[in-house]
C-alpha positions in Angstrom: 17.9 6.5 -30.7 17.5 10.0 -28.7 14.4 9.8 -26.7 12.9 11.9 -23.6 10.0 10.0 -22.6 8.8 6.3 -23.3 5.0 5.7 -23.3 3.4 2.4 -23.1 -0.2 1.3 -24.3 -0.8 -2.0 -22.6 -3.7 -4.7 -22.4 -1.9 -5.6 -19.4 -3.1 -3.8 -15.6 0.2 -2.7 -14.4 -0.9 -3.5 -10.8 -2.0 -7.1 -12.1 0.5 -10.0 -12.2 4.2 -9.0 -11.9 5.9 -9.9 -15.4 7.3 -8.3 -18.8 6.2 -5.4 -19.2 6.5 -4.4 -15.7 10.6 -5.8 -15.7 11.1 -4.0 -18.6 9.1 -1.1 -17.7 10.6 -0.6 -14.1 14.1 -0.9 -15.5 13.6 1.5 -18.1 11.6 4.1 -15.8 15.2 4.6 -14.5 16.1 5.8 -17.3 13.6 7.9 -18.5 9.9 8.9 -17.8 7.7 6.1 -18.3 4.1 6.4 -19.0 1.7 3.1 -18.7 -1.5 3.6 -20.5 -4.0 0.8 -18.9 -7.1 -0.4 -21.1 -10.5 1.4 -20.5 -11.9 0.3 -16.8 -16.1 0.7 -16.3 -16.9 3.3 -14.1 -19.4 5.7 -13.3 -17.6 8.6 -14.0 -15.6 9.4 -17.6 -11.9 10.3 -16.6 -8.4 9.1 -16.8 -7.0 8.7 -13.6 -3.1 9.7 -13.8 -1.1 7.9 -10.5 2.7 7.4 -9.9 3.6 3.7 -9.5 7.3 3.4 -8.4 9.5 5.2 -11.3 6.4 4.6 -13.6 3.7 7.4 -14.2 0.6 4.9 -14.9 -2.6 6.3 -17.0 -6.7 4.3 -16.2 -9.2 5.2 -18.1 -12.5 5.1 -16.5 -15.2 5.5 -18.8 -18.8 4.6 -17.8 -19.7 2.9 -21.3 -18.3 1.1 -23.9 -14.9 2.7 -25.5 -11.8 2.1 -27.9 -8.9 0.7 -26.1 -7.0 4.1 -26.6 -10.1 6.6 -27.1 -9.9 10.5 -28.2 -10.4 11.6 -24.6 -7.1 8.9 -23.8 -4.9 10.1 -26.8 -5.6 13.5 -25.8 -4.2 12.7 -22.0 -1.1 10.6 -23.2 -0.3 14.4 -25.8 -0.6 16.7 -22.3 1.5 14.5 -20.4 4.3 14.1 -23.6 4.3 18.4 -24.1 7.4 18.5 -25.8 9.5 15.8 -25.2 10.5 13.6 -27.7 8.7 10.6 -27.1 9.1 6.9 -28.2 6.0 4.9 -27.7 6.4 1.1 -26.7 3.2 -0.9 -27.6 2.5 -4.6 -26.2 -1.1 -4.7 -28.1 -1.9 -3.8 -31.6 -5.1 -2.3 -29.9 -3.8 0.4 -29.1 -1.8 2.0 -32.0 -4.1 4.9 -31.8 -1.5 6.1 -28.8 1.3 7.5 -32.3 -1.8 9.8 -32.7 -1.0 11.8 -29.6 3.1 11.6 -30.6 2.9 11.2 -34.8 6.6 11.3 -35.4 7.1 9.1 -32.5 9.0 5.9 -33.6 7.2 3.1 -32.6 8.3 -0.6 -30.7 5.9 -2.8 -30.8 7.3 -5.7 -27.8 5.7 -8.9 -28.9 5.3 -11.0 -25.8 2.5 -13.6 -26.7 0.1 -14.1 -29.9 -2.7 -12.0 -28.4 -4.8 -13.2 -31.9 -5.1 -16.8 -30.7 -6.4 -16.2 -27.1 -9.8 -16.5 -26.0 -12.2 -13.4 -27.0 -9.4 -11.6 -29.1 -11.0 -9.0 -31.0 -12.1 -9.8 -34.6 -10.1 -6.8 -35.8 -6.8 -7.8 -33.8 -5.3 -9.5 -37.2 -5.2 -6.5 -38.5 -5.0 -4.7 -36.6 -1.3 -6.2 -35.5 -0.6 -6.4 -39.5 -0.9 -2.8 -39.6 1.7 -2.0 -36.5 4.4 -4.7 -37.9 4.6 -2.3 -40.8 5.4 0.7 -39.3 7.4 -0.2 -35.8 11.1 0.7 -35.8 12.0 -2.1 -33.6 9.8 -5.4 -33.1 11.2 -7.2 -30.1 10.0 -11.0 -29.9 9.3 -12.4 -26.1 10.2 -16.3 -27.1 11.8 -18.4 -30.7 8.1 -19.7 -31.7 7.5 -15.5 -31.8 10.2 -14.8 -34.0 9.6 -17.5 -36.7 6.9 -16.2 -37.9 7.8 -12.1 -38.0 11.3 -12.6 -38.9 10.7 -12.3 -42.3 10.0 -8.6 -41.7 13.9 -8.3 -41.5 16.3 -6.9 -39.1 13.8 -5.1 -37.9 12.9 -8.1 -35.1 14.8 -9.1 -31.9 14.6 -12.3 -30.0 14.7 -10.9 -26.3 13.2 -14.2 -24.1 12.1 -13.4 -21.4 14.4 -13.4 -18.1 14.4 -13.2 -14.2 15.1 -11.1 -11.4 17.2 -13.6 -10.3 18.5 -13.0 -6.6 15.0 -12.3 -6.0 13.6 -15.9 -6.6 16.9 -18.1 -6.0 16.3 -16.6 -2.2 13.7 -19.1 -2.2 16.2 -21.4 -1.5 16.9 -20.0 2.2 13.4 -18.4 3.5 11.0 -20.1 5.1 7.8 -21.0 2.7 4.6 -19.3 2.9 2.8 -20.0 5.8 -0.2 -20.9 3.5 1.9 -24.1 2.3 3.2 -24.9 5.6 0.5 -27.1 7.4 -0.2 -29.1 3.6 1.0 -32.5 2.7 3.5 -33.1 1.2 4.5 -33.5 -1.8 3.1 -30.2 -2.8 3.1 -29.2 -6.4 2.8 -26.1 -7.6 1.8 -23.8 -10.6 2.8 -20.0 -10.1 0.4 -17.4 -12.5 -2.6 -16.7 -13.7 -5.3 -19.5 -14.4 -6.9 -19.4 -18.2 -7.9 -21.0 -20.9 -3.4 -22.2 -21.6 -3.7 -24.6 -18.7 -5.1 -27.9 -19.4 -7.5 -28.5 -16.9 -6.9 -32.5 -17.1 -3.5 -32.6 -16.6 -4.7 -31.1 -13.1 -7.1 -33.3 -12.7 -5.1 -36.2 -13.6 -2.8 -35.0 -10.7 -5.1 -34.3 -8.5 -6.0 -38.1 -8.7 -2.8 -38.3 -6.9 -1.3 -38.7 -3.6 0.0 -35.5 -3.9 -1.2 -31.5 -2.7 -1.7 -29.4 -5.7 -1.5 -25.3 -5.6 -2.5 -22.4 -8.4 -1.1 -19.8 -6.8 -2.6 -16.7 -9.4 -5.7 -15.4 -10.9 -8.7 -17.3 -12.3 -9.4 -15.3 -15.5 -11.7 -16.1 -18.4 -12.3 -19.3 -17.6 -15.2 -20.4 -14.9 -13.5 -21.7 -12.1 -16.0 -24.4 -11.4 -14.6 -26.1 -14.7 -10.7 -26.9 -12.4 -10.8 -29.5 -9.9 -12.6 -28.8 -7.0 -11.0 -31.8 -4.6 -9.3 -31.6 -1.2 -6.1 -31.9 -2.6 -6.5 -29.0 -4.9 -6.1 -25.3 -3.2 -6.6 -21.8 -5.0 -5.0 -19.2 -3.4 -5.7 -16.4 -5.4 -3.3 -13.7 -7.0 -0.5 -13.3 -4.6 2.3 -10.0 -4.4 4.7 -10.5 -6.1 7.4 -9.9 -3.4 6.0 -13.1 -2.0 6.3 -15.5 -5.0 9.7 -16.7 -3.6 7.9 -17.7 -0.2 5.8 -19.6 -2.0 8.4 -21.0 -4.1 10.4 -22.2 -1.4 7.0 -24.2 -0.2 7.2 -26.4 -2.7 8.6 -29.7 -3.9 8.0 -29.6 -7.6 7.0 -26.6 -9.8 4.6 -27.1 -12.6 3.6 -26.1 -16.4 0.9 -27.8 -16.9 -0.1 -26.1 -20.3 -2.5 -27.0 -23.3 -1.4 -28.0 -26.8 -3.6 -25.3 -28.7 -3.3 -21.9 -30.5 -3.4 -19.8 -27.2 0.1 -22.1 -26.2 1.6 -22.7 -30.0 4.0 -19.4 -29.3 4.7 -19.1 -25.7 7.6 -18.3 -23.7 6.4 -18.7 -20.6 8.0 -16.6 -18.1 7.7 -18.3 -15.5 10.4 -21.1 -16.2 13.3 -19.6 -15.2 12.1 -17.9 -12.0 11.0 -21.3 -11.2 15.2 -22.7 -11.7 16.5 -19.5 -10.4 14.4 -21.1 -7.1 16.3 -24.3 -7.3 12.4 -26.2 -7.8 11.9 -29.0 -9.9 10.2 -28.3 -13.1 7.5 -30.2 -14.7 5.7 -29.0 -17.9 3.7 -30.2 -20.9 6.3 -30.1 -24.5 5.8 -26.0 -25.0 8.0 -25.6 -27.9 10.5 -22.9 -26.5 10.6 -24.7 -23.2 12.2 -27.8 -24.9 14.5 -25.7 -27.0 15.7 -23.4 -24.5 15.7 -25.6 -21.2 14.5 -29.0 -22.1 17.9 -30.2 -20.7 17.1 -29.1 -16.8 13.3 -28.9 -17.4 10.9 -32.6 -16.9 8.9 -32.5 -20.3 6.3 -34.7 -20.6 2.7 -35.5 -23.7 0.4 -36.1 -22.0 -1.5 -35.9 -18.3 -0.2 -39.7 -17.0 3.3 -38.3 -17.7 2.3 -35.2 -16.1 0.8 -36.6 -13.3 3.9 -39.5 -12.8 6.8 -36.6 -13.5 5.1 -34.3 -10.4 4.7 -37.3 -8.2 9.1 -38.2 -8.3 10.9 -34.6 -9.8 11.4 -34.1 -5.9 14.2 -36.6 -6.4 15.8 -34.8 -9.5 19.3 -35.1 -8.6 21.1 -32.0 -7.0 23.4 -31.8 -9.8 20.8 -31.0 -12.7 19.0 -29.0 -10.2 22.4 -26.8 -9.9 22.2 -26.5 -13.4 19.0 -25.3 -13.5 20.1 -22.7 -11.0 23.0 -21.6 -13.4 20.7 -21.3 -16.7 18.2 -18.9 -14.9 21.4 -16.6 -13.7 22.2 -16.3 -17.3 18.9 -14.2 -18.2 18.5 -11.3 -15.9 16.2 -8.8 -16.4 19.1 -6.1 -16.6 20.7 -8.0 -19.0 18.0 -7.7 -21.4 16.9 -4.3 -20.9 20.7 -2.9 -21.5 20.3 -4.9 -25.2 17.4 -3.5 -25.5 18.3 0.2 -24.4 21.5 -0.7 -27.2 19.1 -2.3 -30.1 17.0 1.4 -29.6 20.1 3.3 -30.0 21.6 1.8 -32.8 18.7 2.8 -35.1 
């Protein structure tokens, strides 16, 4: 596929939690220019803010009132940025399919990293928009096995590209000092790194918080009332932490947690944090998430209820070194660099 630039439409903010889109697109940005288009921000004026973020150009629409995910002004800004270049449109949300209007002949990639229609507050038209996107996309990349299962009927256009890890970054947790926020907490320290939202099982956290341990939630709280989270002296909230500081956070943990609820929002997730935790050499305890069981069930402790989760978390610090080493090796095999290379080869074969 011969392209000179990539236009990305995303429901996530580029400067938000560093995850799959940022990992992939910064690497693609080393090959061709990338424009990362965000959903509108509420502001007092109407304008499109363009700014460089390393290899990426971020377009942030500022709107004084309600606006579509990609309105006519945004489409015009994208068209001006593309100019006469051959563009590829790379979407993370069907709600930004209108970006295709900026470059009507451009091939479309749908990098499907979540079942967005199952999330709380999803737009009611999202499923119909996704059906349209699936029909029009040249390539559909699925971020997990469960996402692939529900789309594999679409044929050869669909490929599995499960999320990876920046291995050396997270493996450094095994040799550096813990983050200062954790050094004064009583052990064992059980921590979750990521967005705290409707996917988290509050009952699991409540039960774990009754044990003699420190529970640390490292990440922003989104779409839920913080008051429903455990309010105990041994439960700590850091808010969003820079990606650069995550290894130091992991260095301070005795156990890494994936306390996901079993609901529509988690039925098809494939958590990026799994290989990140494993690369750091921290024992991992997870609820029974299908993709985690399928890919990492032999190196992650899988449990089915709140009591079992709490018990496993309290004993995981004594995980055998051989199992920890096996998890490190597993993470080493799924680098983002290798994933981007395979994606690019897939597109060049189109």
